[in-house]
PAVEX-88102 format. One record per residue: residue in one letter; z, y, x of N, C-alpha, C in turn; residue number from 1. Coordinates in steps of 0.02 Angstrom, whole numbers. Atoms other than C-alpha are relative to their C-alpha. Layout:
NODE  rest     n_w     n_v     n_u    ca_w    ca_v    ca_u     c_w     c_v     c_u   nr
NODE     A       Z       Y       X       Z       Y       X       Z       Y       X  NUM
...
//
This chain:
NODE  rest     n_w     n_v     n_u    ca_w    ca_v    ca_u     c_w     c_v     c_u   nr
NODE     M     -43     -57     -13   -1171     386     620      74     -21      -3    1
NODE     L     -72      13      -1    -987     379     665      36      65     -17    2
NODE     R     -39     -59      20    -868     500     580      70      -5      30    3
NODE     V     -65      -1     -33    -715     545     684      38      61     -24    4
NODE     G     -43     -55      18    -574     651     615      45      17      58    5
NODE     L     -40     -23     -57    -487     755     749      50      51     -25    6
NODE     S     -51     -47      22    -322     842     719      58      -2      49    7
NODE     G     -60      -5     -42    -155     889     796      36      63     -19    8
NODE     G     -39     -59      16     -16    1014     776     -21      60      40    9
NODE     I      17     -61     -35     -36    1194     827      27      -2      71   10
NODE     G     -20       1     -69     -32    1209    1016      -3     -68      34   11
NODE     S       1      68     -28     -62    1023    1043     -57     -10      51   12
NODE     G      58       8     -44    -229    1045    1132     -60     -31     -34   13
NODE     K      55      30      39    -345     986     993     -68      30      19   14
NODE     S      64     -32     -17    -478    1114    1038     -25     -22      69   15
NODE     T      20      25     -66    -477    1054    1219     -33     -68      -6   16
NODE     V      30      65      12    -513     878    1159     -68       7     -32   17
NODE     A      63     -10      35    -650     940    1043     -54      22      50   18
NODE     R      48     -23     -50    -736    1032    1187     -22     -57      45   19
NODE     R      17      55     -45    -728     878    1298     -46     -50     -35   20
NODE     L      43      46      37    -804     768    1162     -70      28      -9   21
NODE     V      66     -32       6    -945     893    1137     -37      -6      67   22
NODE     E      31       9     -66    -977     888    1325     -27     -70      10   23
NODE     R      23      68      -6    -995     700    1312     -57     -16     -48   24
NODE     G      56      12      45   -1121     715    1170      16       0     -74   25
NODE     A     -18       0      71   -1025     729    1007     -29      60     -36   26
NODE     V      18     -56      44   -1082     837     862      64      25     -33   27
NODE     L     -63     -27      24    -939     952     816     -10      36     -67   28
NODE     V      -6     -37      62    -900    1009     639      69      30      -1   29
NODE     D     -64     -36      -8    -763    1140     655      22      29     -67   30
NODE     A     -23     -22      66    -664    1164     494      18      74       0   31
NODE     D     -18     -70      -3    -597    1333     549     -62      45      -1   32
NODE     Q      62     -38      -1    -772    1395     586     -33       1     -69   33
NODE     L      30       4      66    -836    1334     418      39      43     -50   34
NODE     A     -41     -41      45    -689    1419     331     -18      74       7   35
NODE     R      22     -69      -9    -748    1583     407     -70      11     -29   36
NODE     E      69      -7      23    -930    1552     363      -5       9     -76   37
NODE     V       6      -3      72    -899    1527     177      24      65     -31   38
NODE     V     -22     -65      26    -821    1700     161     -28      58      41   39
NODE     R      33     -54     -36    -938    1801     271     -28      51     -50   40
NODE     P      31     -50      45   -1008    1964     198     -65     -26     -29   41
NODE     G      60      22      34   -1141    1926      71       4     -68     -32   42
NODE     T      -7      66      29   -1077    1754      23      32       3     -69   43
NODE     D     -33       3      65   -1027    1703    -151      74     -15       7   44
NODE     G     -71      13     -12    -863    1644     -76      39      65       7   45
NODE     L     -34     -65      -7    -816    1821     -24       0      37     -66   46
NODE     A       3     -33      65    -874    1888    -192      53     -27     -47   47
NODE     A     -50      30      44    -761    1764    -282      70      21      21   48
NODE     L     -65     -23     -23    -613    1815    -174      14      72     -22   49
NODE     V      -8     -70      20    -642    1999    -211      13       4     -75   50
NODE     E     -10       1      73    -655    1962    -397      71     -20     -17   51
NODE     R     -67      25      15    -489    1869    -393      54      45      29   52
NODE     F     -55     -34     -34    -387    1972    -268     -11      75       9   53
NODE     G      12     -71      -3    -470    2143    -273     -34      22      64   54
NODE     A      38     -26     -57    -571    2251    -154      46      18      58   55
NODE     G     -46     -15     -53    -413    2284     -53       3     -52      55   56
NODE     I       1      52     -52    -443    2123      43     -58      10      49   57
NODE     L      56     -13     -44    -597    2200     127      18      55      49   58
NODE     D     -10     -53     -49    -598    2303     286     -53      54     -10   59
NODE     A      45     -57       8    -697    2462     313     -74     -20       4   60
NODE     D      69      23      -7    -854    2363     356     -21     -48     -56   61
NODE     G      16      46      55    -846    2256     199      12     -73      16   62
NODE     A     -17      69     -19    -787    2100     291      70     -16     -24   63
NODE     L     -65      22      23    -635    1998     243      55      22      48   64
NODE     D     -60     -17     -38    -469    2070     303      50     -57     -13   65
NODE     R     -39      61      12    -375    1908     325      75      14     -10   66
NODE     A     -70     -18      10    -205    1989     340      12      26     -71   67
NODE     A      -6     -26      68    -233    2082     177      -5     -55     -52   68
NODE     L       6      57      46    -290    1922      92      63     -41       0   69
NODE     A     -60      41      -4    -139    1827     156      58      32     -38   70
NODE     A     -55     -34      33     -21    1960      89      -4     -10     -76   71
NODE     R       7       8      72     -93    1935     -86      -3     -74     -20   72
NODE     A      11      70      20    -142    1752     -87      62     -43       9   73
NODE     F     -60      41     -13      23    1686     -19      63      30     -32   74
NODE     A     -57     -31      34     132    1793    -131      33     -48     -48   75
NODE     D     -29      49      46     156    1650    -254     -45     -61      -2   76
NODE     D      36      64       1     100    1471    -286     -65       5     -39   77
NODE     G      61      -7      40     -26    1522    -419     -56      33      39   78
NODE     A      50     -35     -40    -115    1643    -304     -27     -45      55   79
NODE     R      23      46     -52    -121    1514    -165     -45     -54     -29   80
NODE     A      42      50      32    -192    1386    -285     -69      29     -16   81
NODE     D      65     -32      14    -327    1510    -336     -41       7      64   82
NODE     L      35      -5     -64    -370    1541    -154     -31     -67      19   83
NODE     N      24      66     -18    -386    1355    -122     -58     -21     -45   84
NODE     A      53      19      47    -492    1331    -279     -65      35      16   85
NODE     I      61     -37     -19    -614    1462    -214     -29     -27      65   86
NODE     T      25      16     -67    -625    1410     -32     -11     -74      13   87
NODE     H       4      71     -18    -595    1222     -25     -65     -34     -22   88
NODE     P      63      32      19    -747    1165    -128     -59      24      43   89
NODE     R      54     -26     -41    -860    1279     -27       2     -27      71   90
NODE     I      -6      29     -67    -791    1218     138     -20     -74      -1   91
NODE     G      19      70       6    -809    1038      78     -74     -10      -4   92
NODE     A      73       6       7    -990    1064      28     -35      15      66   93
NODE     L      31     -17     -64   -1033    1147     194      14     -54      52   94
NODE     T     -16      55     -46    -944    1008     289     -48     -59     -12   95
NODE     A      46      55      16   -1047     876     198     -71      16      23   96
NODE     Q      67     -20     -21   -1205     974     234      -8      -7      75   97
NODE     R       5       4     -73   -1169     987     420       0     -72      24   98
NODE     M       0      70     -19   -1129     803     432     -66     -34     -16   99
NODE     A      64      29      19   -1288     758     339     -56      22      46  100
NODE     E      51     -26     -45   -1388     864     460       3     -32      69  101
NODE     A      -8      31     -66   -1324     766     611     -48     -59       6  102
NODE     P      44      58     -10   -1438     632     688      32     -65     -23  103
NODE     A     -25      64      26   -1422     455     623      44     -37      50  104
NODE     D     -41      34     -51   -1348     398     789      54      45      29  105
NODE     A     -49     -48     -25   -1226     543     806      71     -27      -6  106
NODE     I     -73       7       7   -1041     534     838      24      69     -22  107
NODE     V     -18     -64      30    -983     674     723      76       7       2  108
NODE     V     -71     -14      -5    -813     747     764      17      58     -47  109
NODE     H     -22     -51      48    -732     841     620      68      26      23  110
NODE     D     -61     -32     -25    -603     958     697      32      36     -59  111
NODE     I     -31     -26      61    -484     992     552      75       2       9  112
NODE     P     -72      -6     -14    -308    1060     577      44     -36     -52  113
NODE     L     -43      27      52    -239     999     409     -25     -68     -25  114
NODE     L      25      67      19    -318     825     409      55     -42     -32  115
NODE     V     -55      41      25    -150     740     384      28      29     -64  116
NODE     E     -30     -32      58     -79     867     263     -44      -6     -62  117
NODE     A      46       3      57    -235     859     153     -15     -72     -21  118
NODE     G      12      69      18    -239     668     151     -72     -23      11  119
NODE     Y      71      15     -11    -414     656     225     -13     -60      46  120
NODE     A       9      50     -53    -385     514     350     -48     -56     -20  121
NODE     A      42      56      21    -474     381     246     -75      18      -2  122
NODE     N      70     -21       2    -636     483     252     -38     -17      64  123
NODE     Y      31       7     -66    -670     439     434       2     -73      23  124
NODE     H      -3      66     -32    -711     284     535      60      -4      47  125
NODE     L     -54      -1     -49    -577     338     659      34      69      -3  126
NODE     V     -37     -63      -3    -440     470     666      33       6      68  127
NODE     V     -30     -14     -65    -390     546     833      49      58      -9  128
NODE     I     -51     -51       3    -228     644     841      21      19      71  129
NODE     V     -22     -25     -65    -184     753     990      73      20      -7  130
NODE     D     -72     -11       5       3     761    1024      26      30      65  131
NODE     A     -34     -27     -58     116     857    1140      71      18     -21  132
NODE     P     -69     -19      17     304     892    1149       4      72     -23  133
NODE     V      -7     -68      27     363    1046    1056       8      52      56  134
NODE     P      -5     -51     -52     417    1138    1217     -68      18      32  135
NODE     A      66     -14     -28     242    1119    1288     -43      40     -48  136
NODE     R      38     -37      50     165    1180    1126      24      72      -5  137
NODE     L     -27     -68       3     281    1330    1123     -24      41      60  138
NODE     R      24     -37     -59     229    1377    1301     -73      20     -10  139
NODE     R      71     -16      10      45    1368    1254      -8      56     -52  140
NODE     L       4     -51      51      72    1473    1099      25      67      27  141
NODE     A     -25     -62     -31     172    1600    1200     -55      32      42  142
NODE     D      56     -25     -40      22    1615    1317     -53      34     -43  143
NODE     R      47     -33      47     -80    1664    1163      31      61     -33  144
NODE     G     -32     -58      29      45    1798    1118      39     -14     -63  145
NODE     V     -37      17      60     135    1703     979      74      -4      18  146
NODE     A     -72       1     -13     322    1738     976      30     -67     -20  147
NODE     E     -28      66      11     434    1585     980      22     -11     -73  148
NODE     P     -20      12      70     510    1609     805     -60     -14     -45  149
NODE     D      60      10      41     336    1624     729     -32     -67      16  150
NODE     A      29      65     -20     274    1474     830      39     -58     -30  151
NODE     L     -41      54      29     420    1366     773     -11      -5     -75  152
NODE     A      12       2      72     391    1416     593     -66     -34     -16  153
NODE     R      65      31      11     209    1364     605       3     -76      12  154
NODE     I      -7      72     -15     254    1198     685      36     -36     -56  155
NODE     R     -39      32      53     384    1160     551     -38      -4     -66  156
NODE     A      38      -1      62     260    1202     413     -54     -54      -1  157
NODE     Q      53      50      -5     138    1069     474      30     -71      -7  158
NODE     A     -21      70       5     145     879     464      48     -18      56  159
NODE     T     -47      23     -51     283     789     558     -35     -47      49  160
NODE     D      27      48     -49     255     681     711     -10     -69     -32  161
NODE     E       5      65      33     288     527     604     -60      -3     -47  162
NODE     Q      57      -2      46     159     579     475     -66      -3      38  163
NODE     R      62       3     -40      28     606     610      -9     -69      30  164
NODE     A       5      68     -28      69     438     691     -24     -49     -53  165
NODE     E      22      44      54      43     355     522     -75       5      -9  166
NODE     A      72     -11      11    -133     429     513     -42     -16      61  167
NODE     A      37       3     -63    -181     407     697     -23     -70      18  168
NODE     D      26      60     -33    -296     268     755       6       7      75  169
NODE     V      -7     -15     -71    -290     352     925      46      60       6  170
NODE     L     -47     -55     -13    -144     459     984      -7      20      73  171
NODE     L      12     -25     -67    -189     565    1135      59      43      22  172
NODE     D     -57     -36     -27     -39     624    1236     -24      56      45  173
NODE     N      22     -57     -39     -70     799    1301      61      36      29  174
NODE     S     -59     -30     -30      96     827    1388      -8      14      75  175
NODE     G      10      -7     -72      24     822    1564     -57      47      17  176
NODE     P      56     -42     -22    -116     905    1664     -62     -11     -43  177
NODE     V      60       4      41    -279     941    1575     -48     -53      27  178
NODE     E      44      51     -29    -368     824    1696      17     -70     -27  179
NODE     E     -20      64      28    -267     677    1629     -26      -8     -71  180
NODE     L      26       2      69    -314     721    1451     -75     -11       0  181
NODE     A      73       8      -4    -498     736    1499     -18     -73      16  182
NODE     A      15      69     -17    -493     563    1578      11     -47     -59  183
NODE     R     -13      42      59    -417     487    1421     -55      10     -53  184
NODE     V      54     -13      48    -550     571    1313     -63     -34      23  185
NODE     D      60      33     -27    -688     506    1427       4     -75     -12  186
NODE     E      -9      72      12    -617     330    1414     -10     -16     -74  187
NODE     L       8      10      72    -606     344    1225     -74       3     -19  188
NODE     W      71      -8      16    -787     402    1218     -40     -62      21  189
NODE     S      43      53     -27    -863     267    1328      21     -70     -24  190
NODE     D     -24      68      15    -753     118    1282       5     -14     -75  191
NODE     R     -11      12      71    -731     145    1096     -50      35     -46  192
NODE     L      42     -36      48    -831     282    1011     -73     -19       5  193
NODE     V      71      16      -8   -1002     243    1085     -16     -70     -26  194
NODE     P      16      66      29    -997      54    1050      15      -4     -75  195
NODE     F     -16       0      71    -916      85     880     -59      29     -40  196
NODE     E      56     -31      35   -1057     202     827     -61     -47       0  197
NODE     R      58      45      -5   -1190      81     889       7     -59     -47  198
NODE     D      -9      60      41   -1115     -67     798       1      17     -75  199
NODE     V       5     -21      70   -1093      31     635     -73       9     -19  200
NODE     R      71     -12      15   -1275      83     644     -39     -65      -4  201
NODE     D      35      64      -1   -1333     -93     685      31     -52     -47  202
NODE     R     -36      46      44   -1210    -171     562      18     -65      35  203
NODE     R     -19      57     -42   -1141    -283     696      75       0      11  204
NODE     P     -73       2     -11    -958    -338     699      18      -2      74  205
NODE     A     -26       4     -67    -858    -315     857      31     -68      11  206
NODE     G     -32      64     -15    -783    -464     946      73       0     -21  207
NODE     Q     -69       7      21    -612    -532     901      37     -46      49  208
NODE     P     -39      43     -45    -474    -602    1013      26     -62     -35  209
NODE     S     -25      62      30    -408    -778     986      70     -18      24  210
NODE     R     -66      17     -27    -251    -785    1093      55      36     -38  211
NODE     P     -56     -34      34     -86    -750    1006      36      49      46  212
NODE     V     -39     -50     -37      15    -599    1059      67       9     -36  213
NODE     P     -63     -12      34     195    -550    1022      -9      43     -62  214
NODE     P       7     -40      61     222    -474     850       3      75      15  215
NODE     D       5     -72     -10     177    -290     843      28      35     -62  216
NODE     P     -29     -33      59     289    -185     729     -46      52     -32  217
NODE     T      46     -49      30     144     -64     702     -57     -33     -39  218
NODE     W      54      32      39      30    -195     623      -2      23     -73  219
NODE     P       3     -23      70      81    -146     445     -28      71      -6  220
NODE     R      25     -68       2      48      37     484     -75       1      11  221
NODE     Q      71       2     -14    -122      -2     558     -38     -28     -60  222
NODE     A      32      31      58    -164    -112     408      -4      50     -58  223
NODE     R       3     -50      54    -120      30     288     -58      48      11  224
NODE     R      56     -45     -13    -246     142     374     -67     -32     -18  225
NODE     L      63      35      15    -384      13     362      -7     -12     -75  226
NODE     A       2      11      72    -338     -28     182     -21      63     -37  227
NODE     A      19     -63      33    -354     155     135     -75      13       9  228
NODE     R      72     -10     -10    -529     163     213     -41     -48     -43  229
NODE     L      36      49      41    -584       4     127       3      19     -74  230
NODE     S      -7     -21      70    -516      66     -39     -45      59     -15  231
NODE     R      43     -58      10    -607     232     -19     -73     -21      -2  232
NODE     A      69      22      -2    -769     144      26     -20     -40     -62  233
NODE     A      15      43      57    -757      19    -117       2      37     -66  234
NODE     G      -3     -40      62    -715     151    -247      31     -39     -58  235
NODE     E     -28      30      61    -684      92    -424      -8     -76      -2  236
NODE     R       8      73       0    -742     -85    -383      62     -35      28  237
NODE     A     -59      31     -30    -582    -116    -284      59       5     -48  238
NODE     V     -60       2      41    -434    -171    -390      61      15      44  239
NODE     R     -53     -11     -48    -320    -174    -239     -23     -24      68  240
NODE     V      14      23     -69    -325    -197     -50      67     -18      31  241
NODE     D     -63      25     -26    -190    -302      34      -7     -21      73  242
NODE     H      -6      27     -68    -136    -343     211      19     -74      -7  243
NODE     T     -12      72       5    -145    -533     226       0     -30      70  244
NODE     G       6      34     -64    -148    -664     363      64       4      41  245
NODE     P     -60       5     -41     -25    -694     506      31      67      18  246
NODE     T     -29     -64     -20      -6    -510     554      39      33     -57  247
NODE     A     -38     -26      56      66    -478     380      69     -32      -5  248
NODE     V     -65      35       0     214    -593     419      44      31      53  249
NODE     P     -43     -33     -50     355    -495     504      27     -49      52  250
NODE     G     -29      40     -54     406    -563     673     -41     -59      22  251
NODE     L      41      58     -17     264    -689     686     -52      19      53  252
NODE     A      52     -10     -50     160    -697     845     -67     -22     -29  253
NODE     A      66      15      29     -26    -697     804     -53      33      43  254
NODE     A      55     -35     -31    -196    -651     870      -2      71     -28  255
NODE     D      -2     -71      19    -213    -462     865     -61      17     -43  256
NODE     V      54     -12      49    -331    -464     715      32      13     -67  257
NODE     L     -28     -15      66    -283    -379     553     -44     -30     -54  258
NODE     D      36      29      57    -333    -476     398      16      41     -62  259
NODE     L      -9     -36      62    -360    -380     237     -41     -33     -55  260
NODE     Q      35      28      57    -416    -431      64     -13      55     -52  261
NODE     V      21     -48      51    -514    -321     -55     -10     -39     -65  262
NODE     A       5      35      64    -488    -379    -234     -48      36     -46  263
NODE     V      49     -28      47    -631    -353    -358       1     -40     -64  264
NODE     R      -2      31      66    -665    -401    -537     -51     -56     -10  265
NODE     S      53      48      12    -823    -505    -520     -38     -16      64  266
NODE     A      43      19     -57    -942    -594    -402     -53      54      12  267
NODE     D      48     -54      -9   -1065    -452    -433      29      56      43  268
NODE     D     -32     -51     -41    -939    -333    -357       3     -21      73  269
NODE     V      -1      25     -69    -926    -443    -203     -66      18      35  270
NODE     A      65     -14     -29   -1113    -425    -172     -12      75       5  271
NODE     A      13     -72       2   -1116    -240    -219      35      38      56  272
NODE     L     -38     -35     -52    -989    -196     -84     -25     -13      70  273
NODE     A      24      15     -67   -1090    -265      61     -20      64      37  274
NODE     D      23     -61     -33   -1173     -97     100      55      52       8  275
NODE     P     -52     -50     -10   -1027      21      65      51     -18      53  276
NODE     L     -49      19     -51    -908     -79     173     -31       2      70  277
NODE     A      34      -4     -65   -1037     -92     313      -4      73      24  278
NODE     E       3     -71     -18   -1059      98     310      69      26      20  279
NODE     A     -68     -20     -18    -870     114     321      25     -33      64  280
NODE     G     -19      31     -64    -869       9     480      19     -73      -5  281
NODE     F     -15      71       9    -849    -167     408     -62     -37     -23  282
NODE     P      60      38      19   -1017    -257     412      16     -71     -19  283
NODE     V      -9      70      21   -1032    -426     328     -19     -45      58  284
NODE     V      13      44     -58   -1030    -572     451     -67     -34      -5  285
NODE     R      66      28      11   -1186    -647     373     -20      14     -72  286
NODE     P      21     -15      69   -1291    -614     217      30     -48     -51  287
NODE     G     -28      41      52   -1207    -675      60      72     -19       8  288
NODE     S     -69      18     -13   -1036    -696     139      46      52     -32  289
NODE     D     -50     -49      24    -878    -616      69      43      27      57  290
NODE     E     -40     -20     -58    -810    -591     245     -34      56      38  291
NODE     H      23     -58     -39    -829    -424     333      45       5      61  292
NODE     R     -40     -10     -61    -773    -387     511     -11      70      26  293
NODE     S       3     -68     -26    -734    -221     591     -49       6      58  294
NODE     A      44     -16     -56    -862    -142     706      35      39      54  295
NODE     D     -40     -38     -48    -723     -52     798      25     -45      56  296
NODE     P     -23      43     -55    -698    -129     971      73      10      17  297
NODE     G     -70     -13     -15    -526     -52     979      49     -24     -52  298
NODE     R     -46      24      52    -455    -124     818     -33     -59     -38  299
NODE     P      29      58      34    -512    -302     774      31     -10     -69  300
NODE     A     -25      10      68    -498    -334     588     -53     -37     -41  301
NODE     T      43      36      47    -570    -441     449      19      21     -70  302
NODE     A     -12     -17      70    -589    -394     267     -40     -48     -44  303
NODE     C      33      46      47    -628    -527     136       2      30     -70  304
NODE     V       6     -27      68    -690    -471     -35       2     -59     -48  305
NODE     R     -10      58      44    -627    -590    -169      15      23     -71  306
NODE     V     -11     -14      70    -618    -596    -357      73     -11     -18  307
NODE     V     -70       6      21    -446    -565    -431      11     -64     -39  308
NODE     D     -21      62      33    -358    -724    -488     -40     -62      20  309
NODE     S      34      60     -26    -478    -837    -394      49     -37      45  310
NODE     P     -46      38     -43    -394    -977    -295       6      29      70  311
NODE     E       0     -28     -68    -444    -895    -130      41      64       2  312
NODE     W     -38     -62       3    -372    -727    -182      75     -14      -4  313
NODE     W     -71      18       8    -209    -806    -238      29     -28      64  314
NODE     A     -26      32     -61    -190    -911     -80      10      51      56  315
NODE     A      -6     -50     -53    -220    -762      35      62      43      -7  316
NODE     L     -61     -39      12     -74    -670     -45      62     -44       5  317
NODE     L     -57      45       3      38    -822     -66      24     -20      70  318
NODE     L     -20      28     -64      36    -889     112      43      47      42  319
NODE     P     -44     -43     -39     104    -735     203      67      13     -33  320
NODE     A     -64      -9      35     236    -712      67      45     -60      13  321
NODE     W     -39      61     -12     292    -893      88      24      -4      73  322
NODE     L     -19       2     -71     290    -885     279      54      52      15  323
NODE     S     -51     -51     -10     392    -725     272      68     -23     -23  324
NODE     A     -63      22      30     524    -813     168      27     -65      29  325
NODE     D     -19      67     -21     527    -986     250      -3      -6      77  326
NODE     A      -3       2     -73     585    -994     432     -29     -64      28  327
NODE     A      26      64     -25     541   -1179     451     -76       0      -2  328
NODE     A      73      -3       4     363   -1147     392     -28      46      55  329
NODE     R      23     -44     -54     347   -1004     515       0     -37      67  330
NODE     D      -3      38     -63     402   -1119     657     -59     -49       4  331
NODE     E      59      45       0     268   -1245     606     -63      39      17  332
NODE     F      61     -39     -10     136   -1109     601      -6      22      72  333
NODE     R       2     -23     -70     184   -1046     774     -27     -54      46  334
NODE     A      21      55     -42     146   -1218     845     -74     -18      -9  335
NODE     V      70      17      15     -31   -1222     773     -46      46      40  336
NODE     R      50     -40     -35    -179   -1165     877     -39      42     -51  337
NODE     R      34     -46      46    -279   -1021     804     -58     -35     -35  338
NODE     D      58      32      32    -433   -1129     774      19     -54     -49  339
NODE     E     -25      49      48    -323   -1248     674      41      31     -56  340
NODE     Q     -44     -33      49    -230   -1118     572     -27      -5     -71  341
NODE     E      29       3      67    -352   -1120     426      12     -70     -31  342
NODE     R     -11      68      25    -338   -1310     411      74     -11     -16  343
NODE     W     -72       7      14    -148   -1303     424      18      36     -65  344
NODE     S     -16     -39      60    -141   -1168     290     -22     -36     -63  345
NODE     A      25      36      58    -247   -1270     171      46     -60     -16  346
NODE     A     -44      57      11    -135   -1422     197      69      21     -24  347
NODE     A     -67     -23      19      23   -1319     175       2      36     -67  348
NODE     L       3     -39      62     -37   -1232      17      41     -30     -57  349
NODE     P     -42      27      54      47   -1356    -104      74      17      10  350
NODE     R     -70     -18     -12     215   -1320     -19      11      73     -17  351
NODE     A      -7     -70      17     184   -1134     -38       1      10     -75  352
NODE     R       0      -6      73     143   -1157    -222      67     -23     -29  353
NODE     E     -65      23      24     303   -1256    -247      53      53      10  354
NODE     W     -47     -55     -14     400   -1114    -166      -9      56     -51  355
NODE     A      14     -53      48     314    -988    -281      28     -17     -69  356
NODE     E     -25      21      65     358   -1089    -436      77       1      -2  357
NODE     R     -73       4      -2     537   -1113    -379      32      70       1  358
NODE     T     -29     -66      -7     566    -930    -337     -25      51     -50  359
NODE     G      30     -47      47     458    -850    -471     -44      52      33  360
NODE     W      42     -49     -35     348    -763    -342     -66      10     -37  361
NODE     R      66     -17      27     194    -673    -409     -30      54      45  362
NODE     P      31     -54     -41      66    -562    -320      21      68     -24  363
//
């Protein structure tokens, strides 16, 4: 199963993307729909709301009057916290139930408006954000009868474009005709989501490029997303997760493969993480290895699980720090072929250690 988080600002076209993905075969879990289900008449969720906020939040038929609830629940921070304490656990439990009910080979799309705001990005194999310029969003909201001042207030209350970009593995531009958006969604489905799901299920790493490319200023951002997923998957066994390798060195051309290192306390932890990391999209390259590779064909990456303070752990952190600080060493590295980089790094390690001793560098 592949878990995809889908989000976007109000008026961005997120629902249009969700419908297209369902047409292609995705299983949709709609957070807004689940939020309504947990407070339907007869549910313990609605009973808890009435107990906290009073019978005045019900309409004449005994259903939830959302406007009346909003007037009471958003009156102060305490009331809003009580509302969230009642609804969020129930929505979370129903979300988990719906995902568990999906077939083993499903691509499950979780349509959740506040994915970024709630910090949920690390829960998914992939996060898709739908984006559109504010004027286009305002026009769409106006077509729904939302006045511009109210629309702007809602937009400003949500995550910023930068915050969404930080969370997005895929950023879908919905500034043009709907046909263009549909074509991009179809391409995403066939070229990335379908093979990603298959390889996660089969625990098979995706291929990795070997040719160097110009430095990408977004590599650190992309590495942070993957590190958060690895940390979530590893749980308490992970001491830390670091971006390592050539892509961690600013301004250095490298193969477009993100290297990460998951630090653990013991060799037992290395073995114990084989299954959790595979389920998170990083299958082990071979049984017994500490090296995991991403199953995502759209984002090549490697994650090595190493014991804290081991020579390998130390070297993986030291080398990019040294290369970042030493221009001459970077020039040497640039001249080395990718298949020779590991040998060069091993030979250069004494020089990196001397630099660490001289400068007082520590992980």
